[in-house]
Jmol script that loads the backbone (N, CA, C; Angstrom):
load data "model"
ATOM      1  N   MET A   1       0.849  -1.186   0.000  1.00  0.00           N
ATOM      2  CA  MET A   1       0.000   0.000   0.000  1.00  0.00           C
ATOM      3  C   MET A   1       0.885   1.236   0.000  1.00  0.00           C
ATOM      4  N   SER A   2       0.407   2.250  -0.684  1.00  0.00           N
ATOM      5  CA  SER A   2       1.145   3.512  -0.654  1.00  0.00           C
ATOM      6  C   SER A   2       0.844   4.230   0.649  1.00  0.00           C
ATOM      7  N   GLY A   3       1.677   5.211   0.984  1.00  0.00           N
ATOM      8  CA  GLY A   3       1.501   5.955   2.230  1.00  0.00           C
ATOM      9  C   GLY A   3       0.132   6.574   2.362  1.00  0.00           C
ATOM     10  N   SER A   4      -0.370   7.185   1.301  1.00  0.00           N
ATOM     11  CA  SER A   4      -1.673   7.838   1.412  1.00  0.00           C
ATOM     12  C   SER A   4      -2.791   6.817   1.589  1.00  0.00           C
ATOM     13  N   VAL A   5      -2.678   5.678   0.941  1.00  0.00           N
ATOM     14  CA  VAL A   5      -3.695   4.636   1.116  1.00  0.00           C
ATOM     15  C   VAL A   5      -3.610   4.068   2.535  1.00  0.00           C
ATOM     16  N   ASP A   6      -2.415   3.896   3.039  1.00  0.00           N
ATOM     17  CA  ASP A   6      -2.253   3.439   4.424  1.00  0.00           C
ATOM     18  C   ASP A   6      -2.986   4.377   5.378  1.00  0.00           C
ATOM     19  N   GLU A   7      -2.850   5.655   5.141  1.00  0.00           N
ATOM     20  CA  GLU A   7      -3.498   6.655   6.000  1.00  0.00           C
ATOM     21  C   GLU A   7      -5.021   6.576   5.876  1.00  0.00           C
ATOM     22  N   LEU A   8      -5.526   6.389   4.671  1.00  0.00           N
ATOM     23  CA  LEU A   8      -6.969   6.264   4.479  1.00  0.00           C
ATOM     24  C   LEU A   8      -7.507   5.014   5.172  1.00  0.00           C
ATOM     25  N   VAL A   9      -6.775   3.925   5.072  1.00  0.00           N
ATOM     26  CA  VAL A   9      -7.178   2.682   5.748  1.00  0.00           C
ATOM     27  C   VAL A   9      -7.177   2.897   7.257  1.00  0.00           C
ATOM     28  N   ARG A  10      -6.156   3.549   7.766  1.00  0.00           N
ATOM     29  CA  ARG A  10      -6.089   3.827   9.221  1.00  0.00           C
ATOM     30  C   ARG A  10      -7.274   4.688   9.643  1.00  0.00           C
ATOM     31  N   MET A  11      -7.562   5.724   8.860  1.00  0.00           N
ATOM     32  CA  MET A  11      -8.684   6.607   9.179  1.00  0.00           C
ATOM     33  C   MET A  11     -10.015   5.840   9.139  1.00  0.00           C
ATOM     34  N   ALA A  12     -10.209   5.030   8.106  1.00  0.00           N
ATOM     35  CA  ALA A  12     -11.445   4.250   7.991  1.00  0.00           C
ATOM     36  C   ALA A  12     -11.596   3.303   9.182  1.00  0.00           C
ATOM     37  N   ASN A  13     -10.521   2.653   9.568  1.00  0.00           N
ATOM     38  CA  ASN A  13     -10.569   1.741  10.714  1.00  0.00           C
ATOM     39  C   ASN A  13     -10.826   2.498  12.017  1.00  0.00           C
ATOM     40  N   ASP A  14     -10.262   3.705  12.149  1.00  0.00           N
ATOM     41  CA  ASP A  14     -10.531   4.525  13.341  1.00  0.00           C
ATOM     42  C   ASP A  14     -12.014   4.881  13.419  1.00  0.00           C
ATOM     43  N   ILE A  15     -12.593   5.262  12.294  1.00  0.00           N
ATOM     44  CA  ILE A  15     -14.026   5.568  12.256  1.00  0.00           C
ATOM     45  C   ILE A  15     -14.813   4.312  12.611  1.00  0.00           C
ATOM     46  N   GLY A  16     -14.396   3.189  12.046  1.00  0.00           N
ATOM     47  CA  GLY A  16     -15.052   1.918  12.359  1.00  0.00           C
ATOM     48  C   GLY A  16     -14.974   1.582  13.837  1.00  0.00           C
ATOM     49  N   ASN A  17     -13.833   1.839  14.457  1.00  0.00           N
ATOM     50  CA  ASN A  17     -13.686   1.563  15.886  1.00  0.00           C
ATOM     51  C   ASN A  17     -14.647   2.411  16.715  1.00  0.00           C
ATOM     52  N   PHE A  18     -14.859   3.655  16.296  1.00  0.00           N
ATOM     53  CA  PHE A  18     -15.801   4.525  16.995  1.00  0.00           C
ATOM     54  C   PHE A  18     -17.208   3.941  16.935  1.00  0.00           C
ATOM     55  N   PHE A  19     -17.617   3.496  15.759  1.00  0.00           N
ATOM     56  CA  PHE A  19     -18.973   2.983  15.570  1.00  0.00           C
ATOM     57  C   PHE A  19     -19.128   1.523  16.000  1.00  0.00           C
ATOM     58  N   ALA A  20     -18.042   0.849  16.321  1.00  0.00           N
ATOM     59  CA  ALA A  20     -18.105  -0.569  16.709  1.00  0.00           C
ATOM     60  C   ALA A  20     -18.907  -0.789  17.984  1.00  0.00           C
ATOM     61  N   SER A  21     -19.034   0.237  18.817  1.00  0.00           N
ATOM     62  CA  SER A  21     -19.803   0.088  20.054  1.00  0.00           C
ATOM     63  C   SER A  21     -21.309   0.120  19.800  1.00  0.00           C
ATOM     64  N   GLU A  22     -21.694   0.479  18.592  1.00  0.00           N
ATOM     65  CA  GLU A  22     -23.117   0.478  18.212  1.00  0.00           C
ATOM     66  C   GLU A  22     -23.615  -0.971  18.268  1.00  0.00           C
ATOM     67  N   PRO A  23     -24.672  -1.248  19.036  1.00  0.00           N
ATOM     68  CA  PRO A  23     -25.118  -2.646  19.160  1.00  0.00           C
ATOM     69  C   PRO A  23     -25.694  -3.235  17.869  1.00  0.00           C
ATOM     70  N   ASP A  24     -26.203  -2.388  17.001  1.00  0.00           N
ATOM     71  CA  ASP A  24     -26.786  -2.851  15.748  1.00  0.00           C
ATOM     72  C   ASP A  24     -25.770  -2.672  14.618  1.00  0.00           C
ATOM     73  N   ARG A  25     -25.353  -3.777  13.997  1.00  0.00           N
ATOM     74  CA  ARG A  25     -24.328  -3.717  12.946  1.00  0.00           C
ATOM     75  C   ARG A  25     -24.745  -2.790  11.812  1.00  0.00           C
ATOM     76  N   GLU A  26     -25.997  -2.861  11.407  1.00  0.00           N
ATOM     77  CA  GLU A  26     -26.499  -2.030  10.313  1.00  0.00           C
ATOM     78  C   GLU A  26     -26.353  -0.541  10.639  1.00  0.00           C
ATOM     79  N   SER A  27     -26.636  -0.168  11.872  1.00  0.00           N
ATOM     80  CA  SER A  27     -26.484   1.229  12.288  1.00  0.00           C
ATOM     81  C   SER A  27     -25.019   1.645  12.260  1.00  0.00           C
ATOM     82  N   ALA A  28     -24.134   0.743  12.660  1.00  0.00           N
ATOM     83  CA  ALA A  28     -22.706   1.045  12.637  1.00  0.00           C
ATOM     84  C   ALA A  28     -22.221   1.264  11.207  1.00  0.00           C
ATOM     85  N   VAL A  29     -22.602   0.375  10.304  1.00  0.00           N
ATOM     86  CA  VAL A  29     -22.200   0.495   8.897  1.00  0.00           C
ATOM     87  C   VAL A  29     -22.746   1.791   8.311  1.00  0.00           C
ATOM     88  N   ALA A  30     -24.010   2.100   8.589  1.00  0.00           N
ATOM     89  CA  ALA A  30     -24.618   3.330   8.083  1.00  0.00           C
ATOM     90  C   ALA A  30     -23.924   4.559   8.652  1.00  0.00           C
ATOM     91  N   GLY A  31     -23.547   4.519   9.909  1.00  0.00           N
ATOM     92  CA  GLY A  31     -22.847   5.646  10.530  1.00  0.00           C
ATOM     93  C   GLY A  31     -21.480   5.885   9.910  1.00  0.00           C
ATOM     94  N   ILE A  32     -20.756   4.820   9.646  1.00  0.00           N
ATOM     95  CA  ILE A  32     -19.440   4.941   9.010  1.00  0.00           C
ATOM     96  C   ILE A  32     -19.604   5.518   7.603  1.00  0.00           C
ATOM     97  N   ALA A  33     -20.533   4.982   6.851  1.00  0.00           N
ATOM     98  CA  ALA A  33     -20.765   5.465   5.485  1.00  0.00           C
ATOM     99  C   ALA A  33     -21.147   6.942   5.493  1.00  0.00           C
ATOM    100  N   SER A  34     -21.999   7.325   6.410  1.00  0.00           N
ATOM    101  CA  SER A  34     -22.420   8.722   6.504  1.00  0.00           C
ATOM    102  C   SER A  34     -21.241   9.627   6.829  1.00  0.00           C
ATOM    103  N   HIS A  35     -20.409   9.211   7.756  1.00  0.00           N
ATOM    104  CA  HIS A  35     -19.239  10.009   8.133  1.00  0.00           C
ATOM    105  C   HIS A  35     -18.309  10.202   6.937  1.00  0.00           C
ATOM    106  N   VAL A  36     -18.006   9.118   6.243  1.00  0.00           N
ATOM    107  CA  VAL A  36     -17.101   9.199   5.090  1.00  0.00           C
ATOM    108  C   VAL A  36     -17.715  10.086   4.003  1.00  0.00           C
ATOM    109  N   ARG A  37     -18.997   9.939   3.744  1.00  0.00           N
ATOM    110  CA  ARG A  37     -19.682  10.750   2.729  1.00  0.00           C
ATOM    111  C   ARG A  37     -19.578  12.238   3.065  1.00  0.00           C
ATOM    112  N   ARG A  38     -19.765  12.582   4.333  1.00  0.00           N
ATOM    113  CA  ARG A  38     -19.781  13.990   4.736  1.00  0.00           C
ATOM    114  C   ARG A  38     -18.404  14.607   4.855  1.00  0.00           C
ATOM    115  N   PHE A  39     -17.418  13.849   5.307  1.00  0.00           N
ATOM    116  CA  PHE A  39     -16.146  14.457   5.688  1.00  0.00           C
ATOM    117  C   PHE A  39     -14.950  14.112   4.808  1.00  0.00           C
ATOM    118  N   TRP A  40     -15.065  13.132   3.948  1.00  0.00           N
ATOM    119  CA  TRP A  40     -13.947  12.788   3.070  1.00  0.00           C
ATOM    120  C   TRP A  40     -14.159  13.434   1.714  1.00  0.00           C
ATOM    121  N   ALA A  41     -13.104  14.009   1.188  1.00  0.00           N
ATOM    122  CA  ALA A  41     -13.137  14.613  -0.149  1.00  0.00           C
ATOM    123  C   ALA A  41     -13.333  13.504  -1.193  1.00  0.00           C
ATOM    124  N   PRO A  42     -13.927  13.865  -2.342  1.00  0.00           N
ATOM    125  CA  PRO A  42     -14.120  12.855  -3.397  1.00  0.00           C
ATOM    126  C   PRO A  42     -12.832  12.122  -3.770  1.00  0.00           C
ATOM    127  N   ARG A  43     -11.694  12.812  -3.820  1.00  0.00           N
ATOM    128  CA  ARG A  43     -10.440  12.138  -4.183  1.00  0.00           C
ATOM    129  C   ARG A  43     -10.042  11.090  -3.143  1.00  0.00           C
ATOM    130  N   MET A  44     -10.346  11.346  -1.873  1.00  0.00           N
ATOM    131  CA  MET A  44     -10.055  10.372  -0.819  1.00  0.00           C
ATOM    132  C   MET A  44     -10.943   9.144  -0.992  1.00  0.00           C
ATOM    133  N   ARG A  45     -12.214   9.389  -1.253  1.00  0.00           N
ATOM    134  CA  ARG A  45     -13.135   8.265  -1.450  1.00  0.00           C
ATOM    135  C   ARG A  45     -12.733   7.449  -2.672  1.00  0.00           C
ATOM    136  N   ARG A  46     -12.402   8.120  -3.776  1.00  0.00           N
ATOM    137  CA  ARG A  46     -11.976   7.382  -4.982  1.00  0.00           C
ATOM    138  C   ARG A  46     -10.754   6.525  -4.687  1.00  0.00           C
ATOM    139  N   ALA A  47      -9.788   7.069  -3.963  1.00  0.00           N
ATOM    140  CA  ALA A  47      -8.563   6.318  -3.652  1.00  0.00           C
ATOM    141  C   ALA A  47      -8.872   5.080  -2.813  1.00  0.00           C
ATOM    142  N   VAL A  48      -9.764   5.208  -1.855  1.00  0.00           N
ATOM    143  CA  VAL A  48     -10.066   4.049  -1.020  1.00  0.00           C
ATOM    144  C   VAL A  48     -10.923   3.041  -1.790  1.00  0.00           C
ATOM    145  N   TYR A  49     -11.740   3.492  -2.741  1.00  0.00           N
ATOM    146  CA  TYR A  49     -12.496   2.555  -3.575  1.00  0.00           C
ATOM    147  C   TYR A  49     -11.554   1.734  -4.463  1.00  0.00           C
ATOM    148  N   VAL A  50     -10.526   2.376  -4.999  1.00  0.00           N
ATOM    149  CA  VAL A  50      -9.527   1.664  -5.807  1.00  0.00           C
ATOM    150  C   VAL A  50      -8.842   0.609  -4.932  1.00  0.00           C
ATOM    151  N   HIS A  51      -8.489   1.006  -3.721  1.00  0.00           N
ATOM    152  CA  HIS A  51      -7.855   0.072  -2.786  1.00  0.00           C
ATOM    153  C   HIS A  51      -8.804  -1.089  -2.467  1.00  0.00           C
ATOM    154  N   LEU A  52     -10.065  -0.776  -2.250  1.00  0.00           N
ATOM    155  CA  LEU A  52     -11.066  -1.795  -1.961  1.00  0.00           C
ATOM    156  C   LEU A  52     -11.192  -2.776  -3.131  1.00  0.00           C
ATOM    157  N   ALA A  53     -11.204  -2.265  -4.341  1.00  0.00           N
ATOM    158  CA  ALA A  53     -11.309  -3.118  -5.536  1.00  0.00           C
ATOM    159  C   ALA A  53     -10.099  -4.032  -5.685  1.00  0.00           C
ATOM    160  N   ALA A  54      -8.957  -3.604  -5.138  1.00  0.00           N
ATOM    161  CA  ALA A  54      -7.738  -4.405  -5.200  1.00  0.00           C
ATOM    162  C   ALA A  54      -7.628  -5.364  -4.023  1.00  0.00           C
ATOM    163  N   GLY A  55      -8.696  -5.490  -3.251  1.00  0.00           N
ATOM    164  CA  GLY A  55      -8.701  -6.437  -2.135  1.00  0.00           C
ATOM    165  C   GLY A  55      -8.904  -5.792  -0.782  1.00  0.00           C
ATOM    166  N   GLY A  56      -8.642  -4.496  -0.677  1.00  0.00           N
ATOM    167  CA  GLY A  56      -8.896  -3.778   0.571  1.00  0.00           C
ATOM    168  C   GLY A  56      -8.039  -4.199   1.748  1.00  0.00           C
ATOM    169  N   ALA A  57      -6.778  -4.540   1.488  1.00  0.00           N
ATOM    170  CA  ALA A  57      -5.885  -4.993   2.563  1.00  0.00           C
ATOM    171  C   ALA A  57      -5.888  -4.009   3.727  1.00  0.00           C
ATOM    172  N   GLY A  58      -6.030  -4.567   4.923  1.00  0.00           N
ATOM    173  CA  GLY A  58      -5.948  -3.772   6.135  1.00  0.00           C
ATOM    174  C   GLY A  58      -7.271  -3.211   6.624  1.00  0.00           C
ATOM    175  N   LEU A  59      -8.303  -3.230   5.788  1.00  0.00           N
ATOM    176  CA  LEU A  59      -9.600  -2.690   6.222  1.00  0.00           C
ATOM    177  C   LEU A  59     -10.315  -3.680   7.132  1.00  0.00           C
ATOM    178  N   ASP A  60     -10.794  -3.181   8.252  1.00  0.00           N
ATOM    179  CA  ASP A  60     -11.592  -4.004   9.162  1.00  0.00           C
ATOM    180  C   ASP A  60     -12.971  -4.249   8.553  1.00  0.00           C
ATOM    181  N   ASP A  61     -13.704  -5.178   9.132  1.00  0.00           N
ATOM    182  CA  ASP A  61     -14.997  -5.606   8.593  1.00  0.00           C
ATOM    183  C   ASP A  61     -16.016  -4.463   8.465  1.00  0.00           C
ATOM    184  N   LEU A  62     -16.232  -3.697   9.527  1.00  0.00           N
ATOM    185  CA  LEU A  62     -17.252  -2.642   9.478  1.00  0.00           C
ATOM    186  C   LEU A  62     -16.934  -1.564   8.444  1.00  0.00           C
ATOM    187  N   PRO A  63     -15.719  -0.995   8.441  1.00  0.00           N
ATOM    188  CA  PRO A  63     -15.444   0.006   7.418  1.00  0.00           C
ATOM    189  C   PRO A  63     -15.468  -0.583   6.003  1.00  0.00           C
ATOM    190  N   ARG A  64     -15.061  -1.821   5.848  1.00  0.00           N
ATOM    191  CA  ARG A  64     -15.115  -2.468   4.530  1.00  0.00           C
ATOM    192  C   ARG A  64     -16.569  -2.508   4.040  1.00  0.00           C
ATOM    193  N   ALA A  65     -17.476  -2.950   4.906  1.00  0.00           N
ATOM    194  CA  ALA A  65     -18.894  -3.023   4.529  1.00  0.00           C
ATOM    195  C   ALA A  65     -19.450  -1.638   4.221  1.00  0.00           C
ATOM    196  N   ALA A  66     -19.076  -0.656   5.022  1.00  0.00           N
ATOM    197  CA  ALA A  66     -19.562   0.711   4.805  1.00  0.00           C
ATOM    198  C   ALA A  66     -19.045   1.278   3.489  1.00  0.00           C
ATOM    199  N   LEU A  67     -17.781   1.060   3.200  1.00  0.00           N
ATOM    200  CA  LEU A  67     -17.195   1.582   1.959  1.00  0.00           C
ATOM    201  C   LEU A  67     -17.781   0.886   0.738  1.00  0.00           C
ATOM    202  N   GLN A  68     -18.040  -0.403   0.840  1.00  0.00           N
ATOM    203  CA  GLN A  68     -18.667  -1.119  -0.274  1.00  0.00           C
ATOM    204  C   GLN A  68     -20.056  -0.554  -0.546  1.00  0.00           C
ATOM    205  N   ARG A  69     -20.802  -0.314   0.501  1.00  0.00           N
ATOM    206  CA  ARG A  69     -22.137   0.259   0.346  1.00  0.00           C
ATOM    207  C   ARG A  69     -22.044   1.668  -0.238  1.00  0.00           C
ATOM    208  N   LEU A  70     -21.171   2.466   0.327  1.00  0.00           N
ATOM    209  CA  LEU A  70     -21.036   3.852  -0.100  1.00  0.00           C
ATOM    210  C   LEU A  70     -20.606   3.946  -1.555  1.00  0.00           C
ATOM    211  N   GLU A  71     -19.688   3.095  -1.957  1.00  0.00           N
ATOM    212  CA  GLU A  71     -19.200   3.113  -3.336  1.00  0.00           C
ATOM    213  C   GLU A  71     -20.339   2.917  -4.329  1.00  0.00           C
ATOM    214  N   SER A  72     -21.281   2.054  -3.990  1.00  0.00           N
ATOM    215  CA  SER A  72     -22.366   1.755  -4.933  1.00  0.00           C
ATOM    216  C   SER A  72     -23.301   2.941  -5.145  1.00  0.00           C
ATOM    217  N   GLU A  73     -23.282   3.898  -4.245  1.00  0.00           N
ATOM    218  CA  GLU A  73     -24.189   5.041  -4.360  1.00  0.00           C
ATOM    219  C   GLU A  73     -23.449   6.375  -4.500  1.00  0.00           C
ATOM    220  N   ASP A  74     -22.139   6.350  -4.587  1.00  0.00           N
ATOM    221  CA  ASP A  74     -21.325   7.567  -4.567  1.00  0.00           C
ATOM    222  C   ASP A  74     -20.949   8.016  -5.979  1.00  0.00           C
ATOM    223  N   PRO A  75     -21.380   9.209  -6.416  1.00  0.00           N
ATOM    224  CA  PRO A  75     -20.998   9.699  -7.738  1.00  0.00           C
ATOM    225  C   PRO A  75     -19.479   9.830  -7.904  1.00  0.00           C
ATOM    226  N   ALA A  76     -18.751  10.049  -6.817  1.00  0.00           N
ATOM    227  CA  ALA A  76     -17.288  10.167  -6.885  1.00  0.00           C
ATOM    228  C   ALA A  76     -16.657   8.857  -7.367  1.00  0.00           C
ATOM    229  N   ALA A  77     -17.326   7.744  -7.170  1.00  0.00           N
ATOM    230  CA  ALA A  77     -16.791   6.448  -7.570  1.00  0.00           C
ATOM    231  C   ALA A  77     -16.815   6.279  -9.098  1.00  0.00           C
ATOM    232  N   ARG A  78     -17.597   7.089  -9.766  1.00  0.00           N
ATOM    233  CA  ARG A  78     -17.742   6.947 -11.217  1.00  0.00           C
ATOM    234  C   ARG A  78     -16.905   7.941 -12.000  1.00  0.00           C
ATOM    235  N   ASN A  79     -16.056   8.686 -11.337  1.00  0.00           N
ATOM    236  CA  ASN A  79     -15.195   9.664 -12.054  1.00  0.00           C
ATOM    237  C   ASN A  79     -13.823   9.117 -12.279  1.00  0.00           C
TER     238      ASN A  79
END
end "model"
wireframe off; spacefill off
backbone 0.3
color backbone group
């Protein structure tokens, strides 16, 4: 992984750790996706989608699920 992708993975996992205390998995995934949608620039999201398509090494389960969901509905993923 490149340095910037490493940082994005770390950030995604940190967000996931915050939402991991949510008792409902669906709510946790939705919360992570919402956070990334609101606070990550389109270029950051595109970079992590490319990483995800290449296997998503290092991504924990919750952020992986959130990013997969977000990618399917994110216009930034199609640029």
